[in-house]
KEDO-725799 format. One record per residue (C-alpha): residue number from 1; x, y, z. Coordinates in nm, 4 decimals, decimal comma. Example, Ala and Ser with C-alpha at 12.3 -4.5 7.8 and 13.67 -1.06 7.14 Angstrom:
! residues 2
1	1,2300	-0,4500	0,7800
2	1,3670	-0,1060	0,7140
***
This chain:
! residues 257
1	1,4543	1,6637	2,9757
2	1,6215	1,7846	2,6559
3	1,4366	1,7425	2,3284
4	1,6250	1,5393	2,0708
5	1,7465	1,7431	1,7723
6	1,5129	1,7090	1,4725
7	1,7754	1,5415	1,2470
8	1,8218	1,2691	1,5083
9	1,4463	1,2149	1,5291
10	1,4177	1,2032	1,1489
11	1,6935	0,9419	1,1216
12	1,5320	0,7364	1,3993
13	1,1855	0,7558	1,2400
14	1,3250	0,6657	0,8971
15	1,5210	0,3705	1,0401
16	1,2110	0,2372	1,2160
17	1,0080	0,2772	0,8970
18	1,2748	0,1033	0,6895
19	1,2729	-0,1872	0,9365
20	0,8979	-0,2171	0,8841
21	0,9661	-0,2037	0,5110
22	1,1920	-0,5070	0,5502
23	0,8979	-0,6916	0,7059
24	0,6686	-0,5686	0,4290
25	0,8998	-0,7371	0,1794
26	0,8319	-1,0628	0,3625
27	0,4576	-0,9944	0,3549
28	0,4619	-0,9108	-0,0166
29	0,6455	-1,2334	-0,0985
30	0,4742	-1,4753	0,1408
31	0,1127	-1,3721	0,1927
32	-0,0034	-1,4264	-0,1698
33	0,1752	-1,7628	-0,1620
34	-0,0153	-1,8513	0,1575
35	0,3075	-1,8850	0,3553
36	0,3623	-1,7863	0,7171
37	0,5212	-1,4447	0,7661
38	0,6796	-1,5677	1,0905
39	0,8436	-1,8982	1,0052
40	1,0746	-2,0050	0,8575
41	1,3238	-1,7177	0,8912
42	1,3864	-1,5060	0,5824
43	1,6027	-1,6738	0,3222
44	1,7327	-1,6268	-0,0294
45	1,4529	-1,6977	-0,2808
46	1,7074	-1,8657	-0,5115
47	1,9036	-2,1010	-0,2848
48	1,6931	-2,0942	0,0323
49	1,9867	-2,0117	0,2601
50	1,8716	-1,8317	0,5739
51	1,9724	-1,4668	0,5820
52	2,2235	-1,3984	0,8601
53	2,1479	-1,1193	1,1047
54	2,4325	-0,9044	0,9752
55	2,2912	-0,9296	0,6225
56	1,9468	-0,8166	0,7323
57	1,9928	-0,4432	0,7856
58	1,7473	-0,2426	0,5725
59	1,9107	-0,0743	0,2715
60	2,2649	-0,1128	0,4081
61	2,2859	-0,4898	0,3628
62	2,1686	-0,4691	0,0005
63	2,4371	-0,2109	-0,0708
64	2,7028	-0,4008	0,1228
65	2,6269	-0,7241	-0,0599
66	2,6212	-0,5384	-0,3926
67	2,2734	-0,6745	-0,4604
68	2,3916	-1,0367	-0,4486
69	2,3160	-1,3290	-0,2183
70	2,6183	-1,4015	-0,0007
71	2,5798	-1,7761	-0,0556
72	2,4749	-1,8353	-0,4167
73	2,5537	-1,4907	-0,5627
74	2,2053	-1,4688	-0,7155
75	2,0928	-1,1143	-0,7865
76	1,8748	-0,9500	-0,5210
77	1,5999	-0,7365	-0,6722
78	1,6241	-0,3616	-0,6238
79	1,2619	-0,3722	-0,5133
80	1,3708	-0,4818	-0,1641
81	1,5635	-0,1653	-0,0751
82	1,3090	0,0491	-0,2609
83	1,0268	-0,0859	-0,0431
84	1,2382	-0,0274	0,2677
85	1,3177	0,3272	0,1571
86	0,9527	0,3947	0,0722
87	0,8359	0,2691	0,4114
88	1,0980	0,4838	0,5836
89	1,0033	0,7858	0,3735
90	0,6342	0,7428	0,4580
91	0,7251	0,7337	0,8271
92	0,9169	1,0612	0,7976
93	0,6379	1,2305	0,6000
94	0,3870	1,1157	0,8607
95	0,6014	1,2552	1,1412
96	0,6218	1,5972	0,9763
97	0,2498	1,6060	0,8913
98	0,0878	1,4611	1,2027
99	0,3625	1,3942	1,4561
100	0,3207	1,1186	1,7129
101	-0,0609	1,1278	1,7171
102	-0,3430	0,8752	1,6701
103	-0,4074	1,0220	1,3241
104	-0,0422	0,9817	1,2304
105	-0,0372	0,6230	1,3537
106	-0,3503	0,5323	1,1575
107	-0,2292	0,6996	0,8393
108	0,1136	0,5377	0,8590
109	-0,0155	0,1864	0,9251
110	-0,2630	0,2195	0,6385
111	0,0016	0,3629	0,4053
112	0,2300	0,0688	0,4837
113	-0,0565	-0,1750	0,4221
114	-0,1354	0,0018	0,0948
115	0,2277	-0,0181	-0,0145
116	0,2225	-0,3950	0,0377
117	-0,1225	-0,4434	-0,1176
118	-0,0314	-0,2403	-0,4238
119	0,2746	-0,4539	-0,4943
120	0,0934	-0,7805	-0,4234
121	-0,1779	-0,6830	-0,6700
122	0,0870	-0,5820	-0,9229
123	0,2492	-0,9266	-0,8966
124	-0,0510	-1,1552	-0,8504
125	-0,3603	-0,9426	-0,9214
126	-0,5072	-1,0328	-0,5836
127	-0,5781	-0,8340	-0,2679
128	-0,5674	-1,0843	0,0207
129	-0,8577	-1,0882	0,2661
130	-0,6069	-1,1290	0,5473
131	-0,4967	-0,7710	0,4791
132	-0,8079	-0,5933	0,3492
133	-1,0422	-0,6973	0,6302
134	-0,8063	-0,5802	0,9083
135	-0,7600	-0,2552	0,7136
136	-1,1366	-0,1925	0,7280
137	-1,1379	-0,2558	1,1025
138	-0,8358	-0,0275	1,1412
139	-1,0192	0,2688	0,9887
140	-1,3417	0,2111	1,1814
141	-1,1617	0,1743	1,5150
142	-0,9356	0,4757	1,4770
143	-1,2345	0,6912	1,3810
144	-1,3445	0,6611	1,7446
145	-1,0057	0,7583	1,8864
146	-0,8905	1,0692	1,7054
147	-0,8186	0,9159	1,3669
148	-0,8142	1,0716	1,0219
149	-1,1925	1,1180	1,0174
150	-1,4850	1,0743	1,2579
151	-1,6861	0,7583	1,3045
152	-1,9928	0,8404	1,0896
153	-1,7809	0,9582	0,7960
154	-1,5683	0,6457	0,8353
155	-1,8743	0,4199	0,8323
156	-2,0329	0,5941	0,5325
157	-1,6990	0,5929	0,3518
158	-1,6627	0,2182	0,4056
159	-2,0173	0,1475	0,2847
160	-1,9849	0,3690	-0,0230
161	-1,6379	0,2310	-0,0859
162	-1,7846	-0,1177	-0,1023
163	-2,0959	-0,0160	-0,2957
164	-1,9306	0,1720	-0,5836
165	-1,7048	-0,1071	-0,7141
166	-1,9791	-0,3637	-0,6472
167	-2,2069	-0,1659	-0,8783
168	-1,9309	-0,1512	-1,1400
169	-1,8794	-0,5277	-1,1195
170	-2,2510	-0,6066	-1,1543
171	-2,3170	-0,3568	-1,4350
172	-2,0079	-0,4635	-1,6298
173	-2,1046	-0,8277	-1,5810
174	-2,4473	-0,7616	-1,7325
175	-2,2995	-0,5551	-2,0155
176	-1,9911	-0,7543	-2,1155
177	-2,0449	-1,0890	-1,9451
178	-1,7260	-1,0575	-1,7380
179	-1,6349	-0,8849	-1,4135
180	-1,4709	-0,5481	-1,4736
181	-1,3081	-0,5447	-1,1282
182	-1,2112	-0,7989	-0,8671
183	-1,3914	-0,8448	-0,5355
184	-1,0647	-0,7669	-0,3618
185	-1,1002	-0,4124	-0,4962
186	-1,4388	-0,3908	-0,3220
187	-1,2879	-0,4749	0,0160
188	-0,9850	-0,2541	-0,0343
189	-1,1940	0,0467	-0,1384
190	-1,4128	-0,0149	0,1678
191	-1,0957	0,0002	0,3761
192	-0,9922	0,3211	0,2020
193	-1,3339	0,4714	0,2759
194	-1,3124	0,3695	0,6413
195	-0,9850	0,5604	0,6736
196	-1,0354	0,8727	0,4600
197	-1,4144	0,9033	0,4723
198	-1,6677	0,9623	0,1957
199	-1,4970	1,2547	0,0190
200	-1,1594	1,0846	0,0272
201	-1,3037	0,7555	-0,0932
202	-1,4637	0,9129	-0,4012
203	-1,1552	1,1248	-0,4672
204	-0,9222	0,8259	-0,4429
205	-1,1442	0,6269	-0,6794
206	-1,1339	0,9098	-0,9355
207	-0,7549	0,9415	-0,9083
208	-0,7055	0,5639	-0,9342
209	-0,9352	0,5384	-1,2362
210	-0,7467	0,8234	-1,4042
211	-0,4097	0,6612	-1,3371
212	-0,5405	0,3295	-1,4682
213	-0,6758	0,4919	-1,7820
214	-0,3467	0,6696	-1,8499
215	-0,1490	0,3472	-1,8084
216	-0,4002	0,1514	-2,0170
217	-0,3856	0,4010	-2,3040
218	-0,0069	0,4036	-2,2804
219	0,0060	0,0241	-2,3107
220	-0,2258	0,0303	-2,6123
221	-0,0293	0,3053	-2,7886
222	0,2988	0,1251	-2,7224
223	0,1613	-0,2028	-2,8576
224	0,2080	-0,3776	-2,5232
225	-0,1607	-0,4126	-2,4452
226	-0,5151	-0,3925	-2,5736
227	-0,8575	-0,2931	-2,4537
228	-0,8871	-0,6375	-2,2938
229	-0,5597	-0,6194	-2,0996
230	-0,6270	-0,6739	-1,7279
231	-0,4716	-0,4068	-1,5078
232	-0,4108	-0,4403	-1,1313
233	-0,6576	-0,1767	-1,0143
234	-0,5557	-0,2321	-0,6527
235	-0,2116	-0,0994	-0,7422
236	-0,3657	0,2231	-0,8708
237	-0,5874	0,2457	-0,5625
238	-0,2813	0,2091	-0,3398
239	-0,0922	0,4815	-0,5231
240	-0,3981	0,7075	-0,5256
241	-0,4692	0,6777	-0,1534
242	-0,1051	0,7429	-0,0632
243	-0,1145	1,0530	-0,2822
244	-0,4428	1,1578	-0,1214
245	-0,3001	1,1225	0,2288
246	0,0364	1,2886	0,1751
247	0,0082	1,5296	-0,1184
248	-0,0770	1,8983	-0,0512
249	-0,4570	1,9373	-0,0042
250	-0,4630	2,1942	-0,2850
251	-0,3937	1,9125	-0,5311
252	-0,7388	1,7733	-0,4645
253	-0,9445	2,0901	-0,4450
254	-1,1402	1,9573	-0,7428
255	-1,2815	1,6667	-0,5387
256	-1,6519	1,6217	-0,6200
257	-1,7606	1,6206	-0,2515
***
């Protein structure tokens, strides 16, 4: 049996990833609104008209429609094709890094979940339990079947991932009288720990905190925020864990563990 040429495989993997990205757009819009991701069929957020099958091709339909709804001509956000492209790109990167392996499957599913969680937190500042709890289970299960790390590291990573932000919340509550993080961050960091293990969990937390600090300082200096401005930490966690998974290992040689 002939092996398919690499360019054909890459296009196929990207197309499959982009199709998942189309579904992620549904998840990002509906889950925080407590809507079903199955019914009703996808429709225009402005006029509610159901999207026809020929207008539902990832990336291509947005370009073909010139970023407008066919029915009401309302503008379609560029985020939709960007999410599809990102999901497709993650699939291709996973293929090159891990191939069709259990590790690759775990990493890709978690990266897709993180992409959706990061955008949900950016929009609503929530990390839904319906996504974070399954993510924890995902990491723990795959650790038994050739996943990114082994089962004990996965378990310790999940426990430490939950413990660190919990300690921050309790200490900040005693100090300032308010919670410095959300409990969704606790569950999401536990999920991150279950996938990447103890070292990865601590490293991701450091990277996310650094990104958050840079953005926070930037908002203050630009006059668009203050020291009390709430930032979606889950968004920074999502970006940090995707960087941790896909960036060259040399980038994180400084990791404390």
